[in-house]
Backbone bond lengths (Angstrom), bond angles and torsions (degrees), N, CA, C in turn:
res aa  C-N    CA-C-N  psi(-1)  N-CA   C-N-CA  omega(-1)  CA-C   N-CA-C  phi
1 M - - - 1.430 - - 1.526 109.29 -
2 K 1.301 115.32 128.23 1.449 121.05 -177.51 1.531 109.05 -93.99
3 R 1.306 116.68 128.49 1.458 120.46 178.58 1.524 109.52 -92.73
4 H 1.313 113.80 140.28 1.453 119.95 177.04 1.521 107.90 -105.87
5 M 1.317 117.29 124.82 1.451 121.02 179.66 1.519 107.58 -109.31
6 S 1.318 116.45 120.39 1.461 119.72 179.71 1.520 109.59 -74.83
7 R 1.321 115.86 160.91 1.465 120.56 178.83 1.520 110.86 -63.30
8 A 1.330 116.68 -35.22 1.463 119.49 -178.71 1.517 111.04 -67.36
9 S 1.314 116.95 -32.55 1.455 118.28 -176.48 1.521 112.79 -85.78
10 D 1.324 118.41 -13.45 1.461 118.18 179.83 1.530 112.75 -90.48
11 G 1.314 117.77 -0.01 1.461 121.08 176.40 1.506 113.70 93.63
12 R 1.335 118.58 -29.54 1.465 120.51 -178.94 1.515 111.50 -69.74
13 G 1.312 117.41 -40.40 1.466 120.95 179.89 1.519 111.63 -65.37
14 V 1.305 116.11 -39.58 1.454 120.41 179.03 1.525 110.01 -66.06
15 A 1.322 116.46 -44.49 1.462 120.16 179.28 1.525 110.89 -62.04
16 T 1.313 116.96 -41.23 1.463 121.09 178.90 1.523 110.48 -63.15
17 R 1.324 116.41 -43.17 1.467 119.59 178.68 1.519 111.50 -64.95
18 L 1.324 117.50 -39.61 1.458 120.71 178.49 1.528 111.40 -65.52
19 Q 1.334 116.79 -39.20 1.459 120.48 177.15 1.527 110.37 -63.81
20 A 1.315 117.02 -43.08 1.460 120.94 179.34 1.528 110.66 -63.79
21 L 1.317 116.45 -41.07 1.457 120.59 178.30 1.521 111.25 -63.67
22 A 1.321 116.96 -43.97 1.461 121.20 179.32 1.525 110.93 -63.37
23 L 1.323 117.19 -42.03 1.458 121.85 -179.95 1.527 110.54 -65.42
24 S 1.319 117.18 -44.24 1.462 119.41 179.89 1.525 110.79 -65.97
25 S 1.328 118.04 -34.01 1.464 121.01 176.65 1.523 111.11 -63.74
26 L 1.332 116.87 -38.41 1.457 120.58 177.58 1.526 111.22 -64.31
27 F 1.328 116.93 -42.18 1.457 120.23 178.59 1.518 111.03 -63.07
28 I 1.303 116.88 -43.16 1.466 120.07 179.38 1.516 110.25 -64.20
29 A 1.305 117.86 -42.98 1.461 121.46 -179.96 1.520 111.02 -64.00
30 A 1.318 117.52 -37.91 1.459 121.01 -179.58 1.517 111.99 -68.17
31 C 1.325 117.48 -31.49 1.461 121.23 -177.70 1.517 112.82 -87.24
32 G 1.299 118.36 -22.98 1.458 121.77 -175.74 1.510 111.43 -85.72
33 S 1.326 114.93 175.15 1.444 119.49 177.26 1.518 109.32 -91.51
34 T 1.314 115.40 159.30 1.452 119.49 179.30 1.517 109.36 -95.03
35 A 1.311 116.18 171.47 1.461 120.87 -177.81 1.523 111.82 -59.72
36 N 1.332 118.59 -36.01 1.455 121.10 -178.47 1.525 113.22 -98.60
37 D 1.317 117.35 2.22 1.459 122.86 179.55 1.522 110.98 -132.63
38 P 1.332 118.80 57.97 1.465 118.59 -178.00 1.528 111.08 -67.19
39 T 1.323 115.99 145.82 1.456 121.57 176.85 1.510 109.63 -129.87
40 G 1.316 115.99 158.47 1.454 120.38 177.74 1.510 110.61 -157.53
41 A 1.314 116.07 155.60 1.460 121.02 178.97 1.530 110.24 -77.61
42 I 1.323 117.38 -51.85 1.461 120.98 -179.46 1.523 112.55 -126.04
43 A 1.327 116.37 -4.23 1.461 121.28 -179.75 1.514 109.61 -151.15
44 V 1.327 115.67 153.30 1.459 120.89 178.00 1.530 108.72 -148.10
45 T 1.327 115.02 144.99 1.462 121.37 174.99 1.517 107.96 -116.30
46 V 1.328 116.07 125.20 1.457 121.56 -179.03 1.524 109.83 -122.85
47 K 1.322 115.08 161.49 1.458 121.59 172.97 1.522 107.00 -127.77
48 P 1.332 118.23 166.42 1.463 119.16 -179.57 1.534 111.58 -52.20
49 G 1.332 115.48 133.90 1.460 121.51 -179.38 1.511 114.50 92.68
50 D 1.333 117.94 -12.53 1.470 121.73 179.26 1.517 111.18 -78.89
51 T 1.332 115.39 154.38 1.456 123.02 168.69 1.519 105.94 -123.96
52 G 1.316 116.10 102.94 1.459 121.51 -176.90 1.515 111.80 -97.63
53 T 1.328 115.21 161.35 1.457 122.01 178.12 1.514 109.38 -134.70
54 C 1.305 115.42 133.00 1.457 121.36 175.42 1.527 107.13 -110.17
55 D 1.324 117.20 141.17 1.463 120.50 -177.30 1.522 113.27 -81.71
56 T 1.321 117.77 -22.04 1.461 121.06 -175.69 1.514 110.94 -132.45
57 S 1.303 114.47 165.47 1.449 122.36 176.36 1.525 107.31 -125.24
58 P 1.313 120.48 131.13 1.461 127.23 3.22 1.529 112.16 -74.79
59 C 1.318 114.93 161.06 1.461 121.93 179.33 1.522 108.76 -122.66
60 Q 1.315 116.19 129.71 1.460 121.92 176.67 1.529 107.82 -82.78
61 V 1.322 117.09 119.94 1.465 121.66 -175.60 1.527 110.15 -110.58
62 S 1.335 114.98 130.69 1.461 121.96 171.69 1.520 107.70 -117.37
63 L 1.331 115.87 147.61 1.461 121.92 -177.05 1.520 109.49 -127.11
64 V 1.334 116.13 131.02 1.462 121.82 174.76 1.522 106.42 -84.08
65 M 1.313 115.78 112.62 1.460 120.90 -178.35 1.525 110.10 -76.38
66 P 1.332 117.23 146.90 1.464 119.88 178.86 1.531 111.18 -66.98
67 A 1.311 114.72 156.92 1.475 120.25 178.42 1.522 109.74 -65.22
68 G 1.293 115.38 160.17 1.453 120.96 178.89 1.510 109.57 147.50
69 S 1.297 115.75 -166.87 1.463 119.58 176.49 1.521 108.27 -121.34
70 G 1.288 116.04 156.50 1.453 120.00 -179.19 1.509 111.81 81.66
71 S 1.324 115.32 -146.01 1.461 120.08 -177.48 1.523 109.91 -140.40
72 Y 1.322 114.76 165.47 1.455 122.40 -179.97 1.530 109.09 -128.63
73 E 1.331 115.45 148.82 1.459 120.70 173.61 1.526 108.70 -84.18
74 V 1.324 116.77 135.92 1.461 122.98 178.52 1.519 108.65 -114.58
75 T 1.340 115.51 135.22 1.462 120.48 174.44 1.529 109.50 -119.23
76 A 1.310 115.48 152.70 1.465 123.11 174.89 1.520 106.90 -124.40
77 N 1.317 116.97 115.14 1.465 121.93 -175.50 1.527 111.02 50.72
78 E 1.339 115.07 45.90 1.464 124.18 176.58 1.533 114.14 71.24
79 E 1.325 118.81 3.79 1.464 122.43 176.12 1.522 108.88 -100.46
80 R 1.317 117.56 134.97 1.468 121.75 -178.62 1.527 110.50 -65.24
81 V 1.343 115.42 128.11 1.465 121.54 175.25 1.521 109.26 -95.33
82 G 1.338 116.24 -43.60 1.450 120.83 179.71 1.508 111.32 158.99
83 E 1.322 115.06 -174.66 1.455 122.02 178.16 1.527 107.71 -111.28
84 F 1.351 115.78 132.88 1.459 120.68 -173.14 1.521 110.67 -133.25
85 P 1.342 116.99 150.12 1.468 120.71 -176.80 1.534 112.85 -71.09
86 A 1.324 114.98 142.67 1.465 121.58 177.37 1.524 110.05 -64.38
87 G 1.344 115.44 146.35 1.457 121.18 174.07 1.515 115.90 76.59
88 Q 1.317 118.33 8.11 1.466 121.76 -178.79 1.530 110.26 -113.99
89 T 1.330 116.06 157.77 1.464 121.00 169.09 1.516 105.95 -95.24
90 V 1.331 116.36 121.62 1.462 120.99 -172.70 1.528 110.83 -120.17
91 S 1.302 116.10 148.85 1.455 122.54 176.82 1.524 108.32 -88.18
92 L 1.345 116.13 125.48 1.461 120.65 -179.07 1.520 112.60 -98.56
93 G 1.327 117.85 -9.70 1.453 121.18 178.62 1.514 112.96 111.90
94 G 1.328 115.28 -173.84 1.460 122.48 -179.61 1.526 110.20 -99.51
95 Y 1.323 115.93 137.45 1.464 121.29 -177.18 1.523 110.51 -127.25
96 Y 1.345 114.83 145.61 1.459 122.08 -178.20 1.525 113.06 -104.31
97 S 1.332 117.05 -6.43 1.464 120.18 -179.78 1.522 109.19 -144.47
98 S 1.327 116.06 165.68 1.458 122.11 -178.28 1.529 110.66 -59.40
99 Q 1.343 115.13 145.86 1.459 120.66 -174.57 1.524 111.33 -135.76
100 A 1.330 115.07 148.43 1.464 122.92 169.42 1.528 106.21 -113.02
101 F 1.325 116.51 113.04 1.466 121.73 -178.18 1.519 109.34 -97.32
102 K 1.328 116.00 124.08 1.455 121.69 178.75 1.524 109.18 -118.01
103 I 1.332 114.74 144.25 1.458 121.38 179.09 1.530 106.52 -112.35
104 K 1.318 115.36 104.16 1.465 120.47 -174.77 1.524 111.30 -68.05
105 G 1.338 115.14 133.35 1.451 121.65 175.51 1.514 115.18 81.51
106 A 1.329 118.34 0.07 1.471 120.92 -177.48 1.523 112.59 -95.00
107 N 1.334 117.57 -11.76 1.466 122.06 -179.22 1.534 111.76 55.49
108 V 1.340 115.98 46.25 1.466 122.68 177.31 1.521 108.19 -127.00
109 P 1.345 117.86 155.72 1.461 119.91 179.37 1.535 111.10 -69.30
110 P 1.327 116.65 156.59 1.470 119.78 176.92 1.526 111.63 -65.66
111 A 1.310 115.40 160.59 1.468 122.20 170.74 1.525 106.33 -109.88
112 Y 1.320 116.01 135.13 1.458 120.82 -178.92 1.524 109.69 -113.07
113 V 1.337 115.34 142.47 1.459 120.72 175.01 1.524 107.70 -131.31
114 Y 1.335 115.52 120.99 1.463 121.37 176.35 1.514 108.59 -92.76
115 I 1.349 114.60 126.37 1.457 122.24 -177.11 1.526 107.65 -127.45
116 P 1.329 118.34 128.87 1.465 119.73 -178.07 1.532 111.29 -68.09
117 Q 1.329 115.17 146.51 1.453 120.60 174.92 1.523 108.58 -83.16
118 E 1.309 116.68 115.69 1.471 120.60 178.67 1.520 108.96 -84.75
119 P 1.334 117.15 137.49 1.485 119.60 -179.71 1.515 112.16 -68.29
């Protein structure tokens, strides 16, 4: 009786699949944005300390508010945007130019969003 051994059961097929999976993961990671460098075509979500980039103007910006209780005031380029609840992801609106978002009283770094100037 002749035994048939599949590629998956001899170890070579599994190793090949694992190599392909690892390689494809590297490609995806290289093309995607990182945790501190989020990017978006028409929208971006940032958290304190992030530097985000939007591909188009206007750009819809969302901000992950720091944990805590109550709410914090958010400014964009020193202009008041509003007061938002702690621990939530909030929509700050659409912007046509680069912004520095600060969360007053939270003791966290600003979040920056670079937005191209459309002619």
